[in-house]
N, C-alpha and C positions, 0 to 999 in steps of 0.2 A: 634691525634686530628681529630674529625669527621668534616664533611663538610655538615651542614644542608642546605637544599635548601631554599634560601631566597625568599619566595613568600608571603610577608606580605599582599599585596593588594588582591591577589587571595584567600588566606586562610581566612582572616578576613573580606573582603569586603571593599568597598569604604567608607561606613559610619563610621566605627570605625577608619579608617585611618584619615579621615577628622576631627573626634572628637579629636584624639590625637594631630594633628597639631594645631587645635583651642585651645586645652588646653595648649599647649606649648606657643602659642602666648599670651594667657591670663596670664600665669605665667610671661612671659617676660614683659608684660605691668604692672603687679603688682610690679615686682621688680624694674622697671625703672619709677615708677609712678611720682616722682618729676620732672623728665625730660619730661615725656609725657605731663604733665600739662603746661610745658613751652617750647613748640616746637620752639619758636622764640628766645630762650636764650641758652647760654652755660655756663658751670662752669667757674669761674674766673681763667683762665689759658691761656697762649699764644698759646698752642698747638691746641686747638679747632679753634682759629682764623686762624692759619696756615693751618689747614685741610680744612677750608671753602675756603680759597684762592686756595688751590690745586684743589678742586672740581670745583670751578668757572673757573679756568684757563683751566682745561681739557675740560669743556663744551664749553668754548669760542673757544679754539684752534682746537679742533677735526674737526669741519665742515669747517674751514677756511684754516688751514695749518697743517695737521696731521703730516707731516714729520718733522716739527719744534716744536713738542709737548714739548720737553724738554727745549726749549729756552724760559723759563719763563720771565715774565716782572718784574723781580727783579734783583738787583745787576747789572744794566746796566753799561757798555756794555758787561758784561760777557755773555757767552753762556752756554747752558746745565745746567741752574740754577735749573731746576726742579729735577735734579739728586743730588742736595746737600743734599737731604733727601729722604726717601722712597717715590716713586712717586705715590703709590696707584693707579695704572693704572686701574685695574678691578673695584674697588669701584668707582673710578672716572667716568668710562664709564657707570656704573649703575646709578650713580647720575646725569650724564649728561642728561639722558632721562627725569628725573623729572625737571631738570632746564630748559630744552627746552620746557617743558609743561607749564612753568610759575611759578613754585614754587621758593621761595627765597632760596639762597644757604644755609642759616642757618637752614631752615626747612629741606632741603635735607640732611644736615649733621646729624641732629638728627634722621631722618628716617634711615639713614645708620647705626647709632649707635644701634638703636632698632633692625634693621634687622640683625646685626652681632650677637646679643645675640640669637634671634629666630632661625636663621639658624644653629648656633652652637649646640643648643639644639636638633633641628630636625635631624641634621646629626649624632650626637652621638647616638640618639635613634635608628636610622636606623641600625647603626653598631652593637650595643649591641643586639638589637632585632633579627638581622640576626644570630648572633653567639649563642644566648641563647634561642631564641623563648619564652622569658619571658618579658611581657610588663612592669611588675613592675621593673625588672632589667634595662630595657631600660629607664624608667622614672627616676630612681635614677641616672643612668649614665648621662642622658641628663641634669638634674638639677645641678649635680656636675660640669660637664664640662663647662656648659654655665655660671654658676653663682659662680664659685670658687672665693674666695677673691682676687686672683691675677688679675683677669680681672677688678675688681673695683678699684684696685690700679693703673691700667693703663687706667682708664676710659676716660681720656682726649687724649689718643693716639689711633686714629682711626685704624692705621695699626696693632696695637697689639690686636684689638678686632676681626678682621676678621680671624677666625681660623676654619671655617666650612669645609674647603676643606681637613683638616687633617683626620678626621674620614672617609670621602668619599674616600680618597686615600687608606686607609687600607681596606675599604670595597671592593673596586675594586681589591685590591691585594688578599684578601681572596677568592673572587669569582673566580678569575683567577686560583688560586692554586687548587680550587675545580673542575676545568674542564671547566669553562666558558671562553674559550680562546678568544672569541670575545670581552670580556670586558677588556682584557689586555691593550689596548691603553688608557682606561680610567684612568689607574694609572698615565700615563704621563700627561693626560689632567688635572686631579685634582691637581697633583703636580704643574703643570704650573700655574693653577688658583691661588693656594696658593702663589706662588712666585709673581705673578702679584698683589696679594692683600696685601702681606707683605713679603718683601725680607728677613726679619729676620726669620720668620717662614718657608719660603721656603728653606733657608739654613739648618735650624734645621731638617726639614722633609727629605731633601735629605740625610743628615747624618744618620738619624735613619733608613731610608729605606735600606741603604747600609748594616746595621747590622741586621735589622729585616727580610729582605727577605731571606737570607740564612738560618736563624734559622727556619723560617716558612716552608721553603722547606724541611728541615731535620726532622721537627716534624710532618708534615702532613703524613697521611697514603699514602703508596706508594711513599716514598721519592725518590728512584731512578728514578721512572717513571716521577715524577714531575720535577726532576732536568734535566733529559734528554729532557723533553718537553720544559723547559725554554731555554736550550742550542739550541735546534732546532729552537725555536721561534726567539732567538737573531740572529742566523745565517741567518734565513729567512728574518728578517727585514733589516739586513745589517747596514751600517753606516748611520748617520743622513742625512736626505734629505737636499739639498742645501737651499730650501725655509725655513725650520725650523731654520737652522743655521743663515740665513740672517735675519730672524725675530727677533732673539735674539741679533743680533749685535748692533742695535741702542741703546738699553738699556745699554749694556756693554760698548760701546764706550763712551756714554754720561756720564756714571758714572766714567770711568777712566779719561776723560778730566776734569770733575768737580773736581775730587780729586786732579789732578795736579794743577788746578787753585787755589784751596783753599790752597794747600801747598806752592804755590809761592806767595801768597798774604802777604804783610807785616802785622805783628801782630798789629801794631797801627791802620791800616785801619779796620781790623776785629773788634777790640775793639770799635772803633768809630761807625761803622755801627751797630754793635750789640746793643750798648747803645742807639743809636737813634731809632732803630726799637723797642727796648723794651719800650721806652717812648711812641711811637705811639701806641703800642699794648695795653698798660694798659689803654689807654683812649678810648677803643672801647665801643660800645653801646650794645654789646651782653651779657655783664656780669650781669646776674640777677638770673639765675636758680641755685639752690643748687645742689651739686654733690650727686647723689642718695645714695652713701654709707654712707653719713654722717647724714641722718635724718630719713630714713624710717625704723621704728622699726621692721616691719614684715620681711622685707628683711634681716636686720641685724640678727634677730633671726634665720631665716632659714640658713643663712650663717654660724652662729656659730655652728649649728647642723651639716651641711654638712662638715664643715672643720674638724670635729672630726671623720668623717666616714673613715673606712679603705679603701673605694673605691676611696678616694681622691688621693691615690698613683698612680692611673692609668693615 
């Protein structure tokens, strides 16, 4: 496997790059047009309301008591209640900037949904264009990865929409194997960003990296050199730094304590609380926007074509 030099900006100039990004944003807006028209509404499902609460809580708690971020104001007097589900720390931190500027949480939620599709398309375009130097291939891969029917099936799950860090992780891995050793730490940075965006995808990505990295090492040109380079880099880096380990401990400890709390809670209490919260959720005022996959004929037509493409296997 060859290692093309990824210099998209310097080879094609800034104007084509901006045009490509603008085109991907336009396609994202067209595919999500029913939601774009109703930025103050969400589909009739309880998960968007739960995500809105997560975003609002992160924006509220970060400037006041960040060390108690996981002690959400639900299920009182239990602690670490934010860890009862995916905490979406990174999207919540991004959304906090908009909430602090005065935007309503429901609008911020819809902006993050739109941003998840646009960034996924842009990240996949960068990966495929770097590997193939073919803009058409990059466009096809971006459209398939960003608008595959699976994503619309989980349209109400914000954490399952944020997957842009996966292509960027493999892009950093590819560039590292091609000799750009300074970009090696970006593999860990992008993988961590994916974990902080979606714990599910973070676990999947870590598992795939354990299998894909040795294969890519052996299939690249100069495999023994690359393998020895990786070994030397690992020994040079050494064990994880104490700061990085301590940074991950709050999330792990909060999740473990939350799991123990849930397992120790009587089933009758869980059923009662869940029934009451369900009654309160269904009376929300945000339920008016249609789910994009159900009504937009152009998007459904494109999805029916893309789903038949052999590239959907990637």
